[in-house]
N, C-alpha and C positions, 0 to 999 in steps of 0.2 A: 372119797378124796376127789377134789376138783380135777377135771381133765387137764392134762398138761403139767401137773405138779408131781414132782418126783417123791417117792416114798422116803420118809426120813428127813425131808428138808422142811424146816420150820417156816411159817409165814413171816416171822420177824426177819429172818435172813433174806428172804425174797424181797421184802420191803427195803431193806438196807441196800441190796444190790440194785434195785430199781432206782433208789435215790441217788446212788453213785453214778449210774448210767445217765440219768436225767441231768445231773450236775455237769458231767462231761459234755453233754450235748448242748446245754444252755451256755455254759461259761467256756467259750472257745479261746479266750485270750486272757492276758493280764496287763495291768497298768501299775506303774510305780507312782505313788502320790505322796505328798507331804500335807499334813493337816496341822493347823494351829490347835491350841488347847480348846478354843471355842468350837472349832470344826469337829474335834473328837467328840465333844458333848452333843453337838447338833446332828452328827452323821447317823446316829441311831434311828432317827426319824426320816432320814432322807436317802440312805443307801441300802442296798440289798443286805439280807442277813449274812450272806457269804462275805461281803466286803466288811461288814461290821466285825465279824469274827476275825478276819485277817488283821484289822486294825487293833482289836483288843488283845491279840496275841503277838503284836509287833515288837514289844519291848518298851524302851524308855525314849522320852523326847530328847532332842538335842539341846544345846545351850540356849537357843532362842525359843524353846518351848514347842517346837514343831516335831511331829512324829512322822517318820518315813516308813512306808510299807508297800508291799506288793499285794494288789487285790485282784480277784478274778473279775472279768468283764464279759458281758454277752456280746457286745459289738461296740465299735467306736462311737456310733451315733447314740446308742443307749447310754453308754458310759458318759459321754459328753453331757447329755441331758441331766443325768444324775449329778455329776460333779459340779456343773454350773449352779446347781441349787445351793451349793455351799458358799458361793460368792468368793470373797477374798480370803476365806478360811481354808482354801485348798490350793495346792500347786500340782499340776500334772507334770511329772518328770519324764516318764516314758510310757508308751512309745513316742518317738519324736513326731510321728504323723498325728497322733491324738493331741499332743501339746500344740502343734501348729494349727490344727483345726480349732482348738480352744482359743488360741490367739486371734485367729481370723474372726471367729464369732464374737469375741469380746470387743474387737475393734469395730465391727459392724454395729454392735449395740452402743458403743461409745459415740459413734458418728451420729446416731439417732439422738442421743441425750445431749450431745454438744451443740445441737442446733437450737436456735431460738424457738420457743413454743409455736410461733406463727408458721414457721417453715415446717416444723414437725407435724402440725395439724393437717397440712396438705398431704403429707406422706401417708398419714393414717387413712385419709379418704381414698387414696389410691390403692391402699393395701387390699381392699376388697376385690379389686379388679385384677391385679397382676402379681400378687404375692400369696404365699401359703404359709401357715404356721408349721413349725417343725418341732416335734416332740413336746415335752412338757415345759420347755423353757420359753416357748413363744417367740423364738428368734425368727425374724422374717427372712424368707428366701425368695429371690426372683426366679420365675420360671423362664426357661429358654425355649419357648415355642413348642414345636412338635417333638423335638428330640427328647423331652422329658427330663433332662438334666437340670440341676439346680446349683446356683452359686450364692454365696452370702451377699445380702443386700448391703450396699454402702450408700453414701450420699449420691444423689442423682446429679449428673453433670450435663 
């Protein structure tokens, strides 16, 4: 018998216990989201298996065809990157801090796309010097010098 394993405990039960402990360590929070019908179809390829399971067991859609559910999240930054991949097919309802973070990110993105191409081209050239990419969404963030903090980039003034 392998060292550290108790007599009479099956390997399958140990694997289940390990999976549960890993899940508790990875998914430290929850978010309440609303998904459109298209969002429900697309989320299988874009969200974690745990989030997909939560959506699939959520029940029925409302009169507008949107499904509201509570999903586990690893962190606000990770959740935001995943959720933004669904575009306008998702609404983050809670927590308020994640909803506000999403709004700020979307506003920064809109500011980039609302500029004429000639203005935006100059910003792209500057991106290599003073901006970094964040997560899988590719949202630009300005660095704040040596302090290391970051804020969402908006139009330069």
